[in-house]
N, CA, C and O atoms as CSV, one atom per row, in Angstrom:
chain,resi,resn,atom,element,x,y,z
A,1,MET,N,N,12.514,-8.593,2.659
A,1,MET,CA,C,12.484,-9.866,2.650
A,1,MET,C,C,11.113,-10.056,2.061
A,1,MET,O,O,10.274,-9.178,2.264
A,2,LEU,N,N,10.778,-11.213,1.290
A,2,LEU,CA,C,9.707,-11.562,0.626
A,2,LEU,C,C,8.352,-11.814,1.646
A,2,LEU,O,O,8.494,-12.597,2.586
A,3,ASP,N,N,7.197,-11.214,1.463
A,3,ASP,CA,C,6.141,-11.534,1.816
A,3,ASP,C,C,5.644,-12.983,2.351
A,3,ASP,O,O,5.545,-13.880,1.512
A,4,PRO,N,N,5.385,-13.207,3.455
A,4,PRO,CA,C,5.278,-14.602,3.804
A,4,PRO,C,C,4.181,-15.059,3.026
A,4,PRO,O,O,4.225,-16.220,2.619
A,5,LYS,N,N,3.155,-14.307,2.735
A,5,LYS,CA,C,2.092,-15.166,2.002
A,5,LYS,C,C,2.521,-15.635,0.608
A,5,LYS,O,O,2.417,-16.803,0.232
A,6,LYS,N,N,3.079,-14.491,-0.228
A,6,LYS,CA,C,4.164,-14.917,-1.129
A,6,LYS,C,C,4.702,-16.329,-1.276
A,6,LYS,O,O,4.614,-17.042,-2.276
A,7,LEU,N,N,5.320,-16.637,-0.016
A,7,LEU,CA,C,5.994,-17.960,0.190
A,7,LEU,C,C,5.167,-18.837,0.375
A,7,LEU,O,O,5.437,-19.914,-0.158
A,8,GLU,N,N,3.995,-18.761,1.094
A,8,GLU,CA,C,3.001,-19.973,1.286
A,8,GLU,C,C,2.195,-20.158,0.006
A,8,GLU,O,O,1.433,-21.105,-0.190
A,9,GLU,N,N,2.443,-19.143,-0.864
A,9,GLU,CA,C,1.477,-19.411,-2.143
A,9,GLU,C,C,2.201,-19.856,-2.881
A,9,GLU,O,O,1.596,-20.453,-3.773
A,10,ILE,N,N,3.544,-19.886,-3.012
A,10,ILE,CA,C,4.646,-20.567,-4.023
A,10,ILE,C,C,4.640,-21.891,-3.584
A,10,ILE,O,O,4.373,-22.702,-4.471
A,11,ALA,N,N,4.942,-22.527,-2.038
A,11,ALA,CA,C,4.791,-23.476,-1.449
A,11,ALA,C,C,3.356,-24.597,-1.858
A,11,ALA,O,O,3.257,-25.774,-2.207
A,12,LYS,N,N,2.657,-23.774,-1.658
A,12,LYS,CA,C,1.098,-24.118,-2.364
A,12,LYS,C,C,1.324,-24.842,-3.578
A,12,LYS,O,O,1.202,-26.062,-3.680
A,13,GLN,N,N,1.703,-23.953,-4.621
A,13,GLN,CA,C,1.958,-24.249,-5.973
A,13,GLN,C,C,2.604,-25.574,-6.332
A,13,GLN,O,O,2.031,-26.488,-6.924
A,14,ILE,N,N,3.947,-25.577,-5.878
A,14,ILE,CA,C,4.668,-26.459,-5.705
A,14,ILE,C,C,4.147,-27.881,-5.093
A,14,ILE,O,O,4.437,-28.925,-5.677
A,15,ALA,N,N,3.563,-27.884,-4.196
A,15,ALA,CA,C,2.939,-28.941,-3.503
A,15,ALA,C,C,1.755,-29.377,-4.477
A,15,ALA,O,O,1.616,-30.566,-4.761
A,16,ASP,N,N,0.961,-28.462,-4.950
A,16,ASP,CA,C,-0.141,-28.923,-5.549
A,16,ASP,C,C,0.260,-29.505,-7.133
A,16,ASP,O,O,-0.564,-30.078,-7.846
A,17,ALA,N,N,1.499,-29.275,-7.479
A,17,ALA,CA,C,2.216,-30.068,-8.527
A,17,ALA,C,C,2.449,-31.198,-8.411
A,17,ALA,O,O,2.464,-31.983,-9.359
A,18,VAL,N,N,2.705,-31.537,-7.068
A,18,VAL,CA,C,3.058,-33.147,-7.049
A,18,VAL,C,C,1.938,-33.929,-7.400
A,18,VAL,O,O,0.776,-33.524,-7.374
A,19,PRO,N,N,2.337,-35.137,-7.751
A,19,PRO,CA,C,1.465,-36.201,-8.203
A,19,PRO,C,C,0.660,-36.683,-6.793
A,19,PRO,O,O,1.231,-36.704,-5.702
A,20,LYS,N,N,-0.505,-36.997,-6.952
A,20,LYS,CA,C,-1.284,-37.571,-5.612
A,20,LYS,C,C,-0.345,-38.725,-5.020
A,20,LYS,O,O,0.088,-38.818,-3.871
A,21,GLY,N,N,-0.198,-39.358,-5.827
A,21,GLY,CA,C,0.459,-40.553,-4.992
A,21,GLY,C,C,1.316,-40.061,-4.136
A,21,GLY,O,O,1.188,-40.182,-2.917
A,22,VAL,N,N,2.426,-39.362,-4.806
A,22,VAL,CA,C,3.657,-38.851,-4.290
A,22,VAL,C,C,3.135,-37.948,-3.120
A,22,VAL,O,O,3.662,-38.201,-2.036
A,23,LYS,N,N,2.176,-36.916,-3.128
A,23,LYS,CA,C,1.785,-35.895,-2.227
A,23,LYS,C,C,1.198,-36.856,-1.096
A,23,LYS,O,O,1.349,-36.446,0.055
A,24,ASP,N,N,0.573,-38.033,-1.261
A,24,ASP,CA,C,-0.236,-38.833,0.054
A,24,ASP,C,C,1.398,-39.512,1.005
A,24,ASP,O,O,1.433,-39.744,2.213
A,25,MET,N,N,2.484,-39.682,0.095
A,25,MET,CA,C,3.490,-40.481,0.604
A,25,MET,C,C,4.205,-39.338,1.518
A,25,MET,O,O,4.898,-39.562,2.510
A,26,ALA,N,N,3.870,-38.002,0.941
A,26,ALA,CA,C,4.952,-36.884,1.622
A,26,ALA,C,C,3.974,-36.109,2.309
A,26,ALA,O,O,3.693,-35.013,1.824
A,27,GLU,N,N,3.432,-36.464,3.303
A,27,GLU,CA,C,2.520,-35.556,4.202
A,27,GLU,C,C,3.079,-34.371,4.832
A,27,GLU,O,O,4.035,-34.680,5.544
A,28,GLY,N,N,2.845,-33.218,4.827
A,28,GLY,CA,C,3.460,-32.126,5.032
A,28,GLY,C,C,4.172,-31.343,3.955
A,28,GLY,O,O,4.613,-30.219,4.198
A,29,ALA,N,N,4.267,-31.787,3.023
A,29,ALA,CA,C,5.210,-31.363,1.672
A,29,ALA,C,C,4.899,-30.038,1.689
A,29,ALA,O,O,5.905,-29.348,1.849
A,30,GLU,N,N,3.839,-29.390,1.580
A,30,GLU,CA,C,3.823,-28.005,1.448
A,30,GLU,C,C,4.497,-27.297,2.567
A,30,GLU,O,O,5.196,-26.363,2.174
A,31,SER,N,N,4.483,-27.473,3.800
A,31,SER,CA,C,5.263,-26.923,4.972
A,31,SER,C,C,7.019,-27.267,4.703
A,31,SER,O,O,7.926,-26.447,4.844
A,32,LYS,N,N,7.118,-28.270,4.414
A,32,LYS,CA,C,8.758,-28.529,4.260
A,32,LYS,C,C,9.258,-27.690,2.960
A,32,LYS,O,O,10.367,-27.154,2.946
A,33,VAL,N,N,8.412,-27.625,1.944
A,33,VAL,CA,C,8.729,-26.938,0.694
A,33,VAL,C,C,8.723,-25.479,1.278
A,33,VAL,O,O,9.685,-24.765,0.995
A,34,LYS,N,N,7.826,-25.031,1.985
A,34,LYS,CA,C,7.942,-23.673,2.384
A,34,LYS,C,C,9.260,-23.078,3.432
A,34,LYS,O,O,9.854,-22.000,3.432
A,35,GLN,N,N,9.379,-24.147,4.184
A,35,GLN,CA,C,10.659,-24.127,5.055
A,35,GLN,C,C,11.965,-24.074,4.324
A,35,GLN,O,O,12.881,-23.380,4.765
A,36,ILE,N,N,12.132,-24.988,2.893
A,36,ILE,CA,C,13.136,-24.764,2.113
A,36,ILE,C,C,13.272,-23.425,1.415
A,36,ILE,O,O,14.327,-22.819,1.224
A,37,LEU,N,N,12.025,-23.046,1.056
A,37,LEU,CA,C,11.916,-21.832,0.136
A,37,LEU,C,C,12.323,-20.567,1.448
A,37,LEU,O,O,13.119,-19.659,1.212
A,38,GLN,N,N,11.859,-20.673,2.347
A,38,GLN,CA,C,12.293,-19.504,3.373
A,38,GLN,C,C,13.701,-19.851,3.834
A,38,GLN,O,O,14.288,-18.787,4.031
A,39,SER,N,N,14.300,-20.639,4.027
A,39,SER,CA,C,15.835,-21.188,4.311
A,39,SER,C,C,16.780,-20.395,2.873
A,39,SER,O,O,17.553,-19.442,2.972
A,40,GLN,N,N,16.455,-21.045,1.773
A,40,GLN,CA,C,17.340,-20.507,0.802
A,40,GLN,C,C,17.120,-19.040,0.474
A,40,GLN,O,O,18.096,-18.385,0.108
A,41,ILE,N,N,15.767,-18.388,0.584
A,41,ILE,CA,C,15.564,-16.998,0.159
A,41,ILE,C,C,16.369,-16.605,1.500
A,41,ILE,O,O,16.935,-15.587,1.101
A,42,SER,N,N,16.664,-16.726,2.473
A,42,SER,CA,C,17.220,-15.974,3.807
A,42,SER,C,C,18.453,-15.851,3.480
A,42,SER,O,O,18.917,-14.774,3.852
A,43,ARG,N,N,19.405,-16.730,2.759
A,43,ARG,CA,C,20.514,-16.461,2.469
A,43,ARG,C,C,20.842,-15.594,1.136
A,43,ARG,O,O,21.945,-15.468,0.603
A,44,LEU,N,N,19.719,-15.081,0.772
A,44,LEU,CA,C,20.004,-14.208,-0.730
A,44,LEU,C,C,20.018,-13.050,-0.078
A,44,LEU,O,O,19.554,-13.005,1.061
A,45,ASP,N,N,20.596,-11.826,-0.736
A,45,ASP,CA,C,20.920,-10.562,-0.186
A,45,ASP,C,C,19.505,-9.558,-0.840
A,45,ASP,O,O,19.713,-8.677,-1.675
A,46,PHE,N,N,18.112,-9.862,-0.315
A,46,PHE,CA,C,17.107,-9.128,-0.458
A,46,PHE,C,C,17.113,-7.509,0.389
A,46,PHE,O,O,17.703,-7.262,1.441
A,47,VAL,N,N,16.554,-6.873,-0.159
A,47,VAL,CA,C,15.840,-5.871,0.462
A,47,VAL,C,C,14.608,-5.429,0.260
A,47,VAL,O,O,14.264,-5.286,-0.913
A,48,SER,N,N,13.500,-5.055,1.503
A,48,SER,CA,C,12.141,-4.919,1.087
A,48,SER,C,C,12.137,-3.830,0.276
A,48,SER,O,O,12.988,-2.941,0.242
A,49,ARG,N,N,10.761,-3.967,-0.632
A,49,ARG,CA,C,10.430,-2.794,-1.463
A,49,ARG,C,C,10.509,-1.402,-0.438
A,49,ARG,O,O,11.224,-0.449,-0.746
A,50,GLU,N,N,9.838,-1.414,0.575
A,50,GLU,CA,C,10.491,-0.107,1.074
A,50,GLU,C,C,11.450,0.382,1.659
A,50,GLU,O,O,11.409,1.566,1.994
A,51,GLU,N,N,12.741,-0.548,1.972
A,51,GLU,CA,C,14.265,-0.026,2.033
A,51,GLU,C,C,14.334,0.356,0.410
A,51,GLU,O,O,14.669,1.521,0.197
A,52,PHE,N,N,14.125,-0.276,-0.493
A,52,PHE,CA,C,14.498,0.028,-2.029
A,52,PHE,C,C,14.110,1.363,-2.292
A,52,PHE,O,O,14.872,2.121,-2.892
A,53,ASP,N,N,12.714,1.811,-1.798
A,53,ASP,CA,C,12.231,2.884,-2.357
A,53,ASP,C,C,12.916,4.152,-1.543
A,53,ASP,O,O,13.153,5.254,-2.036
A,54,VAL,N,N,13.162,3.763,-0.262
A,54,VAL,CA,C,13.811,4.574,0.525
A,54,VAL,C,C,15.278,5.116,-0.018
A,54,VAL,O,O,15.735,6.246,0.154
A,55,GLN,N,N,15.941,3.926,-0.772
A,55,GLN,CA,C,17.509,4.179,-0.822
A,55,GLN,C,C,17.389,4.876,-2.456
A,55,GLN,O,O,18.276,5.622,-2.872
A,56,THR,N,N,16.309,4.556,-3.198
A,56,THR,CA,C,16.307,5.261,-4.237
A,56,THR,C,C,15.904,6.795,-4.276
A,56,THR,O,O,16.465,7.489,-5.124
A,57,GLN,N,N,15.019,7.353,-3.466
A,57,GLN,CA,C,14.733,8.675,-2.982
A,57,GLN,C,C,16.205,9.310,-2.346
A,57,GLN,O,O,16.598,10.426,-2.686
A,58,VAL,N,N,16.853,8.564,-1.515
A,58,VAL,CA,C,18.467,9.155,-1.186
A,58,VAL,C,C,19.183,9.330,-2.559
A,58,VAL,O,O,19.781,10.350,-2.903
A,59,LEU,N,N,19.056,8.320,-3.213
A,59,LEU,CA,C,19.968,8.617,-4.598
A,59,LEU,C,C,19.480,9.702,-5.105
A,59,LEU,O,O,20.219,10.687,-5.123
A,60,ILE,N,N,18.386,9.789,-5.539
A,60,ILE,CA,C,17.510,10.884,-6.275
A,60,ILE,C,C,18.307,12.073,-5.630
A,60,ILE,O,O,19.113,12.614,-6.387
A,61,ARG,N,N,18.202,12.613,-4.234
A,61,ARG,CA,C,18.535,13.371,-3.487
A,61,ARG,C,C,20.176,13.953,-4.053
A,61,ARG,O,O,20.550,15.023,-4.533
A,62,THR,N,N,20.872,12.676,-3.722
A,62,THR,CA,C,22.354,12.891,-3.690
A,62,THR,C,C,22.682,13.244,-4.985
A,62,THR,O,O,23.522,14.139,-5.083
A,63,ARG,N,N,22.206,12.739,-6.074
A,63,ARG,CA,C,22.173,13.141,-7.405
A,63,ARG,C,C,22.287,14.752,-7.499
A,63,ARG,O,O,23.204,15.554,-7.678
A,64,GLU,N,N,20.818,14.820,-7.277
A,64,GLU,CA,C,20.632,16.435,-7.296
A,64,GLU,C,C,21.443,17.651,-6.926
A,64,GLU,O,O,21.671,18.728,-7.477
A,65,LYS,N,N,21.941,16.851,-5.320
A,65,LYS,CA,C,22.990,17.806,-4.631
A,65,LYS,C,C,24.409,17.765,-5.538
A,65,LYS,O,O,24.975,18.847,-5.690
A,66,LEU,N,N,24.944,16.695,-6.081
A,66,LEU,CA,C,25.980,16.496,-6.827
A,66,LEU,C,C,26.100,17.306,-8.273
A,66,LEU,O,O,27.170,17.678,-8.756
A,67,ALA,N,N,24.641,17.528,-8.937
A,67,ALA,CA,C,24.640,18.322,-10.092
A,67,ALA,C,C,24.801,19.843,-9.289
A,67,ALA,O,O,25.605,20.632,-9.785
A,68,ALA,N,N,24.214,20.165,-8.330
A,68,ALA,CA,C,24.316,21.594,-7.894
A,68,ALA,C,C,25.844,21.805,-7.727
A,68,ALA,O,O,26.297,22.863,-8.165
A,69,LEU,N,N,26.692,20.922,-7.145
A,69,LEU,CA,C,27.783,21.121,-6.660
A,69,LEU,C,C,28.318,21.189,-8.026
A,69,LEU,O,O,28.739,22.315,-8.293
A,70,GLU,N,N,28.413,20.460,-8.828
A,70,GLU,CA,C,29.152,20.680,-10.066
A,70,GLU,C,C,29.156,22.103,-10.856
A,70,GLU,O,O,30.053,22.754,-11.391
A,71,THR,N,N,27.878,22.282,-10.706
A,71,THR,CA,C,27.507,23.749,-11.332
A,71,THR,C,C,27.951,24.843,-10.789
A,71,THR,O,O,28.323,25.796,-11.474
A,72,ARG,N,N,27.968,24.836,-9.269
A,72,ARG,CA,C,28.604,25.666,-8.590
A,72,ARG,C,C,30.203,25.875,-8.671
A,72,ARG,O,O,30.763,26.968,-8.591
A,73,ILE,N,N,30.871,24.551,-8.856
A,73,ILE,CA,C,32.327,24.352,-8.996
A,73,ILE,C,C,32.635,25.021,-10.402
A,73,ILE,O,O,33.618,25.753,-10.507
A,74,ALA,N,N,31.953,24.820,-11.286
A,74,ALA,CA,C,32.166,25.272,-12.496
A,74,ALA,C,C,31.981,26.801,-12.745
A,74,ALA,O,O,32.648,27.486,-13.521
A,75,ALA,N,N,30.958,27.210,-11.951
A,75,ALA,CA,C,31.181,28.735,-11.702
A,75,ALA,C,C,31.937,29.593,-11.042
A,75,ALA,O,O,31.921,30.798,-11.292
A,76,LEU,N,N,32.880,28.903,-9.879
A,76,LEU,CA,C,33.633,29.348,-9.299
A,76,LEU,C,C,35.091,29.080,-10.001
A,76,LEU,O,O,36.006,29.892,-9.870
A,77,GLU,N,N,35.222,27.924,-10.722
A,77,GLU,CA,C,36.327,28.125,-11.858
A,77,GLU,C,C,36.368,29.157,-12.856
A,77,GLU,O,O,37.336,29.864,-13.134
A,78,ALA,N,N,35.027,29.175,-13.453
A,78,ALA,CA,C,35.076,30.633,-14.240
A,78,ALA,C,C,35.451,31.808,-13.788
A,78,ALA,O,O,36.158,32.612,-14.397
A,79,LEU,N,N,34.902,31.960,-12.509
A,79,LEU,CA,C,35.256,33.214,-12.082
A,79,LEU,C,C,37.056,33.095,-11.757
A,79,LEU,O,O,37.743,34.034,-12.159
A,80,ASN,N,N,37.525,32.296,-11.263
A,80,ASN,CA,C,38.678,32.379,-11.108
A,80,ASN,C,C,39.579,32.182,-12.281
A,80,ASN,O,O,40.772,32.290,-11.994
A,81,ILE,N,N,39.274,31.884,-13.696
A,81,ILE,CA,C,40.187,32.227,-14.552
A,81,ILE,C,C,39.768,33.268,-15.298
A,81,ILE,O,O,40.239,33.555,-16.398
A,82,LYS,N,N,38.805,33.908,-14.684
A,82,LYS,CA,C,38.713,35.590,-15.347
A,82,LYS,C,C,39.781,36.596,-14.618
A,82,LYS,O,O,40.331,37.616,-15.034
A,83,ASP,N,N,39.866,35.828,-13.222
A,83,ASP,CA,C,40.603,37.034,-12.546
A,83,ASP,C,C,42.457,36.857,-12.729
A,83,ASP,O,O,43.208,37.713,-12.260
């Protein structure tokens, strides 16, 4: 999930972009924007950076194991052909 501080920063930037007259009428606009952002982002299929990094490492290890198995199979097939 996105960092709550980032959401607050985005919500503040959006609220700051609203003209003063509209801002005065829409008291609490920043919290409402933040709430809407959180709601919409929660619908998306995001993973944390930590989770992404873990899965990247798992994928690297899996690829290494696959390469080793492919090499081993090729060697066994070569032995099988000679017999």
